Residue frames as a rotation matrix with the C-alpha (Angstrom) as fourth column:
UNK 1
-0.795 0.374 -0.477 18.92
-0.566 -0.176 0.805 15.15
0.217 0.911 0.352 -5.35
UNK 2
-0.629 0.664 0.405 15.32
0.216 0.649 -0.729 14.01
-0.747 -0.371 -0.552 -5.18
UNK 3
-0.888 0.427 -0.170 12.38
-0.291 -0.238 0.927 13.66
0.355 0.873 0.336 -7.49
UNK 4
-0.330 0.865 0.378 8.62
-0.485 0.189 -0.854 13.34
-0.810 -0.465 0.357 -7.17
UNK 5
-0.903 -0.083 -0.422 7.47
-0.402 0.513 0.759 10.42
0.153 0.855 -0.496 -9.31
UNK 6
0.174 0.977 0.125 4.07
-0.970 0.192 -0.152 8.92
-0.173 -0.095 0.980 -10.12
UNK 7
-0.855 -0.448 -0.262 4.36
-0.470 0.882 0.026 5.18
0.219 0.145 -0.965 -9.46
UNK 8
-0.746 0.596 -0.296 1.29
0.545 0.803 0.243 2.95
0.382 0.020 -0.924 -9.90
UNK 9
0.145 0.920 0.365 -1.10
0.525 -0.384 0.760 5.85
0.839 0.081 -0.538 -9.37
UNK 10
0.836 0.063 -0.545 0.59
0.526 -0.370 0.765 7.29
-0.153 -0.927 -0.343 -6.27
UNK 11
0.630 -0.631 0.452 3.15
-0.167 -0.679 -0.715 10.08
0.759 0.375 -0.533 -5.95
UNK 12
0.755 -0.481 -0.446 6.42
0.645 0.420 0.639 9.38
-0.120 -0.770 0.627 -4.12
UNK 13
0.746 -0.664 0.047 9.33
-0.659 -0.747 -0.086 11.63
0.092 0.033 -0.995 -3.18
UNK 14
0.917 -0.399 0.016 12.28
0.399 0.917 0.016 9.40
-0.021 -0.008 1.000 -4.10
UNK 15
0.535 -0.844 -0.052 16.01
-0.810 -0.529 0.253 9.67
-0.241 -0.094 -0.966 -3.46
UNK 16
0.232 -0.547 -0.804 18.88
-0.583 0.583 -0.566 7.56
0.779 0.600 -0.183 -4.72
UNK 17
-0.641 -0.554 -0.531 19.65
-0.074 0.733 -0.676 4.32
0.764 -0.394 -0.511 -2.78
UNK 18
-0.643 0.525 0.558 16.41
-0.716 -0.154 -0.680 4.50
-0.271 -0.837 0.476 -0.76
UNK 19
-0.922 0.384 -0.043 13.83
0.360 0.894 0.266 1.70
0.140 0.230 -0.963 -0.41
UNK 20
-0.606 0.796 -0.004 10.12
-0.783 -0.597 -0.173 2.25
-0.140 -0.101 0.985 -0.98
UNK 21
-0.721 0.519 0.459 6.98
0.414 0.854 -0.315 0.13
-0.556 -0.037 -0.831 -0.76
UNK 22
-0.666 0.498 -0.555 4.63
-0.719 -0.625 0.303 0.72
-0.196 0.601 0.775 -3.71
UNK 23
0.465 0.851 0.242 1.51
-0.640 0.512 -0.572 -1.00
-0.612 0.111 0.783 -5.04
UNK 24
0.128 -0.448 0.885 2.40
0.222 0.882 0.415 -4.27
-0.967 0.143 0.212 -6.73
UNK 25
0.077 -0.240 -0.968 4.21
-0.873 -0.485 0.051 -3.93
-0.481 0.841 -0.247 -10.06
UNK 26
0.927 0.310 0.211 4.15
-0.156 0.832 -0.533 -6.45
-0.341 0.461 0.820 -12.90
UNK 27
0.369 -0.869 -0.330 7.82
-0.632 0.025 -0.774 -7.45
0.681 0.495 -0.540 -12.95
UNK 28
0.669 -0.176 -0.722 9.96
0.422 0.890 0.174 -10.17
0.611 -0.421 0.670 -11.41
UNK 29
0.907 -0.403 -0.119 12.18
-0.057 -0.397 0.916 -9.58
-0.417 -0.824 -0.383 -8.35
UNK 30
0.021 -0.981 0.192 15.69
0.510 0.176 0.842 -8.57
-0.860 0.080 0.504 -9.40
UNK 31
-0.026 0.003 1.000 14.55
0.985 -0.169 0.026 -6.83
0.169 0.986 0.002 -12.58
UNK 32
-0.814 -0.287 -0.506 14.88
0.364 -0.929 -0.059 -3.10
-0.453 -0.232 0.861 -13.26
UNK 33
0.224 0.901 0.371 11.95
0.972 -0.180 -0.150 -0.78
-0.069 0.394 -0.916 -13.94
UNK 34
-0.885 -0.454 0.107 11.91
0.463 -0.881 0.094 2.79
0.052 0.133 0.990 -15.18
UNK 35
0.155 0.917 -0.369 9.36
0.858 -0.310 -0.410 5.45
-0.490 -0.252 -0.834 -14.34
UNK 36
-0.543 -0.356 0.761 8.95
0.781 -0.546 0.302 8.18
0.308 0.759 0.574 -16.95
UNK 37
0.380 0.804 0.457 6.27
0.486 -0.594 0.641 10.19
0.787 -0.022 -0.616 -15.20
UNK 38
-0.439 -0.620 -0.650 8.56
0.898 -0.273 -0.346 12.52
0.037 -0.735 0.677 -13.19
UNK 39
0.571 0.802 0.177 6.58
0.772 -0.598 0.218 15.47
0.280 0.012 -0.960 -11.83
UNK 40
0.916 -0.326 0.235 9.38
-0.382 -0.887 0.258 17.43
0.124 -0.326 -0.937 -10.11
UNK 41
0.497 -0.834 -0.238 13.19
0.736 0.551 -0.395 17.22
0.461 0.021 0.887 -10.00
UNK 42
0.946 -0.300 0.122 15.43
-0.317 -0.781 0.539 18.95
-0.067 -0.548 -0.834 -7.44
UNK 43
0.575 -0.818 -0.027 19.11
0.681 0.496 -0.538 18.88
0.453 0.291 0.842 -8.43
UNK 44
-0.357 -0.761 -0.542 21.13
0.934 -0.280 -0.221 20.57
0.017 -0.585 0.811 -5.64
UNK 45
-0.393 0.295 -0.871 18.67
0.335 -0.836 -0.434 23.44
-0.857 -0.462 0.230 -5.23
UNK 46
-0.818 0.160 -0.552 17.82
-0.556 -0.465 0.689 23.75
-0.147 0.871 0.469 -8.93
UNK 47
-0.396 0.782 0.481 14.12
0.088 0.554 -0.828 22.81
-0.914 -0.285 -0.288 -9.11
UNK 48
-0.907 0.210 -0.364 12.42
-0.390 -0.099 0.915 21.75
0.156 0.973 0.172 -12.35
UNK 49
-0.410 0.854 0.319 8.65
-0.162 0.276 -0.947 21.45
-0.898 -0.440 0.026 -12.30
UNK 50
-0.950 0.097 0.296 6.74
0.310 0.371 0.875 19.73
-0.025 0.923 -0.383 -15.08
UNK 51
-0.433 0.874 -0.219 3.36
-0.631 -0.468 -0.619 20.59
-0.644 -0.130 0.754 -16.46
UNK 52
0.827 0.362 0.429 2.21
-0.519 0.198 0.832 17.92
0.216 -0.911 0.352 -15.75
UNK 53
0.769 -0.601 0.216 5.45
0.338 0.670 0.661 15.93
-0.543 -0.436 0.718 -16.11
UNK 54
0.205 -0.812 -0.546 9.05
-0.645 -0.532 0.549 16.52
-0.736 0.240 -0.632 -17.16
UNK 55
0.988 0.102 -0.116 10.03
-0.154 0.595 -0.789 15.17
-0.012 0.797 0.603 -20.55
UNK 56
0.441 -0.866 -0.236 13.34
-0.269 0.123 -0.955 13.39
0.856 0.485 -0.178 -21.04
UNK 57
-0.479 -0.582 0.657 13.85
-0.810 0.005 -0.586 12.48
0.337 -0.813 -0.474 -17.38
UNK 58
0.471 0.623 -0.625 13.27
-0.298 0.779 0.552 9.09
0.830 -0.074 0.552 -15.78
UNK 59
0.078 -0.374 0.924 13.86
-0.988 0.098 0.123 7.23
-0.137 -0.922 -0.361 -12.53
UNK 60
0.033 -0.153 -0.988 15.37
-0.419 0.895 -0.153 3.75
0.907 0.419 -0.034 -12.58
UNK 61
0.086 0.066 0.994 14.66
-0.987 0.144 0.075 1.31
-0.138 -0.987 0.077 -9.75
UNK 62
-0.698 -0.319 -0.641 15.35
-0.383 0.923 -0.041 -2.34
0.605 0.217 -0.767 -8.92
UNK 63
0.453 0.886 0.103 12.59
-0.650 0.249 0.718 -4.61
0.610 -0.392 0.689 -7.64
UNK 64
-0.560 -0.670 0.487 13.71
-0.811 0.326 -0.485 -6.26
0.166 -0.667 -0.727 -4.42
UNK 65
-0.956 0.291 -0.031 10.67
0.290 0.926 -0.241 -8.42
-0.042 -0.239 -0.970 -3.53
UNK 66
-0.293 0.940 0.173 6.89
-0.341 -0.271 0.900 -8.75
0.893 0.205 0.400 -3.60
UNK 67
-0.930 -0.015 -0.368 5.11
0.328 0.426 -0.844 -8.98
0.169 -0.905 -0.391 -0.26
UNK 68
0.085 0.995 0.052 1.81
0.648 -0.095 0.756 -8.45
0.757 -0.031 -0.653 1.52
UNK 69
-0.451 -0.175 0.875 1.07
-0.351 -0.867 -0.354 -5.46
0.821 -0.467 0.329 3.71
UNK 70
-0.969 0.141 0.200 -0.44
-0.166 0.221 -0.961 -5.54
-0.180 -0.965 -0.191 7.21
UNK 71
-0.561 0.827 -0.002 -3.91
0.729 0.496 0.472 -6.99
0.391 0.263 -0.882 7.57
UNK 72
-0.884 0.396 0.247 -6.72
-0.446 -0.872 -0.200 -4.46
0.136 -0.287 0.948 7.88
UNK 73
-0.718 0.690 -0.090 -9.92
0.685 0.679 -0.263 -5.63
-0.121 -0.251 -0.961 9.58
UNK 74
-0.774 0.600 0.203 -13.25
-0.453 -0.747 0.486 -4.16
0.444 0.285 0.850 8.51
UNK 75
-0.784 0.540 -0.305 -16.11
0.618 0.632 -0.469 -4.78
-0.060 -0.556 -0.829 10.95
UNK 76
-0.690 0.658 0.302 -19.66
-0.402 -0.695 0.596 -3.61
0.602 0.290 0.744 10.28
UNK 77
-0.746 0.482 -0.460 -22.49
0.665 0.587 -0.463 -3.84
0.047 -0.651 -0.758 12.76
UNK 78
-0.432 0.701 0.567 -26.02
-0.314 -0.707 0.634 -2.49
0.845 0.096 0.526 13.12
UNK 79
-0.936 0.035 0.350 -27.36
-0.342 0.143 -0.929 -2.43
-0.082 -0.989 -0.121 16.64
UNK 80
-0.385 0.838 0.388 -30.44
-0.376 0.241 -0.895 -4.44
-0.843 -0.490 0.222 17.51
UNK 81
0.352 0.517 -0.780 -30.71
-0.918 0.031 -0.394 -5.82
-0.180 0.856 0.485 13.97
UNK 82
0.614 -0.191 0.766 -28.61
-0.011 0.968 0.250 -8.98
-0.789 -0.161 0.593 14.27
UNK 83
0.937 -0.294 0.189 -26.27
0.192 -0.016 -0.981 -7.73
0.291 0.956 0.041 11.52
UNK 84
0.527 -0.850 -0.017 -22.49
-0.461 -0.303 0.834 -8.11
-0.714 -0.431 -0.552 11.89
UNK 85
0.953 -0.287 0.096 -19.95
0.227 0.469 -0.853 -8.62
0.200 0.835 0.512 9.09
UNK 86
0.501 -0.861 -0.085 -16.20
-0.256 -0.242 0.936 -9.04
-0.827 -0.447 -0.342 9.51
UNK 87
0.939 -0.266 0.216 -13.85
0.289 0.274 -0.917 -8.73
0.185 0.924 0.334 6.50
UNK 88
0.389 -0.881 -0.269 -10.10
0.182 -0.213 0.960 -8.49
-0.903 -0.423 0.078 6.15
UNK 89
0.985 -0.132 0.112 -7.77
0.080 -0.227 -0.971 -7.10
0.154 0.965 -0.213 3.48
UNK 90
0.288 -0.949 -0.127 -4.03
0.337 -0.023 0.941 -7.33
-0.896 -0.314 0.313 2.80
UNK 91
0.826 -0.018 -0.563 -2.58
-0.451 -0.620 -0.642 -5.02
-0.338 0.784 -0.521 0.17
UNK 92
0.641 -0.647 0.412 -0.07
0.746 0.652 -0.136 -6.51
-0.181 0.394 0.901 -2.28
UNK 93
0.818 -0.419 -0.393 3.14
-0.329 -0.903 0.278 -4.47
-0.471 -0.098 -0.877 -2.23
UNK 94
0.675 -0.718 0.167 6.45
0.598 0.401 -0.694 -4.34
0.432 0.569 0.700 -4.08
UNK 95
0.641 -0.578 -0.505 9.68
0.221 -0.491 0.843 -3.23
-0.735 -0.652 -0.187 -2.42
UNK 96
0.740 -0.416 0.528 11.85
0.532 -0.119 -0.839 -1.17
0.412 0.902 0.133 -4.78
UNK 97
0.215 -0.751 -0.624 15.27
0.585 -0.413 0.698 0.45
-0.782 -0.515 0.350 -4.43
UNK 98
0.984 0.122 -0.128 15.91
-0.009 -0.690 -0.724 3.61
-0.176 0.713 -0.678 -6.45
UNK 99
0.334 -0.910 0.247 19.17
0.826 0.409 0.387 3.33
-0.453 0.074 0.888 -8.37
UNK 100
-0.759 -0.610 0.228 19.28
0.636 -0.618 0.462 6.38
-0.141 0.495 0.857 -10.60
UNK 101
0.343 0.845 -0.411 17.42
0.646 -0.530 -0.549 9.69
-0.682 -0.078 -0.728 -10.92
UNK 102
0.518 0.015 -0.855 17.39
-0.247 -0.955 -0.166 12.12
-0.819 0.297 -0.491 -13.79
UNK 103
-0.474 -0.663 0.579 18.88
0.385 0.435 0.814 10.09
-0.792 0.609 0.049 -16.59
UNK 104
-0.270 0.339 -0.901 18.32
-0.707 -0.705 -0.053 11.93
-0.654 0.622 0.430 -19.85
UNK 105
-0.132 0.346 0.929 16.17
0.497 0.834 -0.240 10.07
-0.858 0.430 -0.282 -22.33
UNK 106
-0.981 -0.164 0.101 16.03
0.160 -0.402 0.901 10.81
-0.107 0.901 0.421 -26.04
UNK 107
-0.312 0.913 -0.262 12.77
-0.345 -0.366 -0.865 12.65
-0.885 -0.179 0.429 -26.66
UNK 108
-0.415 0.248 0.875 10.66
0.729 0.666 0.156 10.83
-0.545 0.703 -0.457 -29.22
UNK 109
-0.794 0.173 -0.583 9.73
-0.420 -0.850 0.318 12.90
-0.441 0.497 0.747 -32.21
UNK 110
0.189 0.948 0.256 6.33
-0.201 0.293 -0.935 12.56
-0.961 0.125 0.246 -33.81
UNK 111
-0.464 -0.288 0.838 6.19
0.672 0.501 0.545 10.78
-0.577 0.816 -0.039 -37.16
UNK 112
-0.906 0.139 -0.400 5.39
-0.323 -0.838 0.440 13.04
-0.274 0.528 0.804 -40.09
UNK 113
-0.086 0.967 0.241 1.71
-0.110 0.231 -0.967 13.11
-0.990 -0.110 0.086 -40.89
UNK 114
-0.680 -0.033 0.732 0.51
0.668 0.383 0.638 11.73
-0.301 0.923 -0.238 -44.19
UNK 115
-0.870 0.395 -0.294 -1.35
-0.463 -0.859 0.216 14.14
-0.167 0.325 0.931 -46.43
UNK 116
-0.266 0.872 0.411 -5.05
0.119 0.452 -0.884 13.55
-0.957 -0.186 -0.224 -46.52
UNK 117
-0.890 0.034 0.455 -6.54
0.456 0.102 0.884 12.77
-0.016 0.994 -0.106 -49.92
UNK 118
-0.640 0.699 -0.320 -9.32
-0.556 -0.708 -0.435 15.04
-0.530 -0.100 0.842 -51.04
UNK 119
-0.455 0.597 0.661 -12.60
0.602 0.753 -0.266 13.49
-0.657 0.276 -0.702 -52.18
UNK 120
-0.968 0.178 0.179 -14.16
0.055 -0.545 0.837 14.69
0.246 0.820 0.517 -55.43
UNK 121
-0.552 0.833 0.039 -17.66
-0.587 -0.354 -0.728 16.08
-0.593 -0.425 0.684 -55.09
UNK 122
-0.030 0.540 -0.841 -18.72
-0.945 0.258 0.200 13.99
0.325 0.801 0.502 -58.09
UNK 123
-0.272 -0.150 -0.950 -17.72
-0.068 0.988 -0.136 10.77
0.960 0.027 -0.279 -56.35
UNK 124
-0.684 0.045 0.728 -19.21
-0.710 -0.270 -0.650 11.68
0.167 -0.962 0.216 -53.01
UNK 125
-0.931 0.366 0.006 -21.31
0.341 0.873 -0.349 9.16
-0.133 -0.322 -0.937 -51.15
UNK 126
-0.372 0.870 0.325 -25.05
0.377 -0.179 0.909 9.20
0.848 0.460 -0.262 -51.88
UNK 127
-0.686 0.200 0.700 -27.12
-0.605 -0.691 -0.396 11.39
0.404 -0.695 0.595 -49.63
UNK 128
-0.889 0.414 -0.194 -29.31
0.453 0.735 -0.504 9.77
-0.066 -0.536 -0.842 -47.02
UNK 129
-0.441 0.833 0.333 -33.04
-0.109 -0.418 0.902 10.19
0.891 0.362 0.275 -47.45
UNK 130
-0.986 0.162 0.044 -34.92
-0.044 0.005 -0.999 11.09
-0.162 -0.987 0.002 -44.27
UNK 131
-0.431 0.900 -0.058 -38.50
0.358 0.229 0.905 9.84
0.828 0.370 -0.422 -44.12
UNK 132
-0.851 0.209 0.483 -40.74
-0.504 -0.587 -0.634 11.91
0.151 -0.783 0.604 -41.90
UNK 133
-0.726 0.634 -0.267 -43.51
0.664 0.746 -0.035 10.13
0.177 -0.203 -0.963 -40.09
UNK 134
-0.156 0.775 0.613 -46.97
0.032 -0.616 0.787 11.60
0.987 0.143 0.071 -39.91
UNK 135
-0.779 -0.115 0.616 -47.84
-0.572 -0.272 -0.774 12.88
0.257 -0.955 0.146 -36.45
UNK 136
-0.618 0.565 -0.547 -49.95
0.535 0.812 0.234 10.48
0.576 -0.148 -0.804 -34.46
UNK 137
-0.075 0.690 0.719 -53.14
-0.458 -0.665 0.590 11.62
0.886 -0.285 0.366 -32.84
UNK 138
-0.956 -0.224 0.190 -53.40
-0.256 0.318 -0.913 11.16
0.144 -0.921 -0.361 -29.13
UNK 139
-0.446 0.831 -0.332 -56.43
0.702 0.555 0.447 9.24
0.556 -0.034 -0.831 -27.86
UNK 140
-0.055 0.492 0.869 -59.12
-0.290 -0.841 0.458 11.54
0.955 -0.227 0.189 -26.47
UNK 141
-0.945 -0.307 0.114 -59.13
-0.170 0.163 -0.972 11.78
0.280 -0.938 -0.206 -22.71
UNK 142
-0.198 0.900 -0.388 -62.07
0.570 0.428 0.701 10.20
0.797 -0.082 -0.598 -20.95
UNK 143
-0.622 0.104 0.776 -63.96
-0.545 -0.769 -0.334 12.44
0.562 -0.631 0.535 -18.62
UNK 144
-0.531 0.411 -0.741 -65.37
0.642 0.766 -0.035 10.69
0.553 -0.494 -0.670 -15.59
UNK 145
-0.167 0.562 0.810 -68.36
-0.437 -0.779 0.450 12.37
0.884 -0.279 0.376 -13.95
UNK 146
-0.986 -0.168 0.009 -68.80
-0.069 0.355 -0.932 11.99
0.154 -0.919 -0.362 -10.27
UNK 147
-0.231 0.950 -0.210 -72.13
0.450 0.296 0.843 10.60
0.863 0.100 -0.496 -9.17
UNK 148
-0.554 0.132 0.822 -74.09
-0.643 -0.696 -0.322 12.58
0.529 -0.706 0.471 -6.65
UNK 149
-0.819 0.296 -0.491 -75.47
0.495 0.796 -0.348 10.74
0.288 -0.528 -0.799 -3.73
UNK 150
-0.282 0.798 0.533 -79.06
-0.200 -0.592 0.781 11.48
0.938 0.114 0.326 -2.94
């Protein structure tokens, strides 16, 4: 059994008891997190595809640790200009272990909508008065005559 899940903006193909490195999540190590945005579920050959996600299915995972990824060096240079810049970046990652896939979740029902009250035409808000401005006259264009040289 496997599922394709959207975790922190990235899609992962996850299986039970497997470890994955995802973008850093806001939870403490040792805590459990659930991901509700399941895009696809394969249960022994029976494939369910969501549009865009499956309702009532979630993936439960345990956060193992937070860590930093490998350092990536970014070097920029322009020849013959005396320009060289060196930067580095380390992505913050979270190691998770998937514990359960496909647990059924009670689907939330929408609360009943309240009836809208109708407004009497006699108590309607006053109409706005639009004041039109008189058109402005553009200044006449000046005509410059070229002088002839004698």
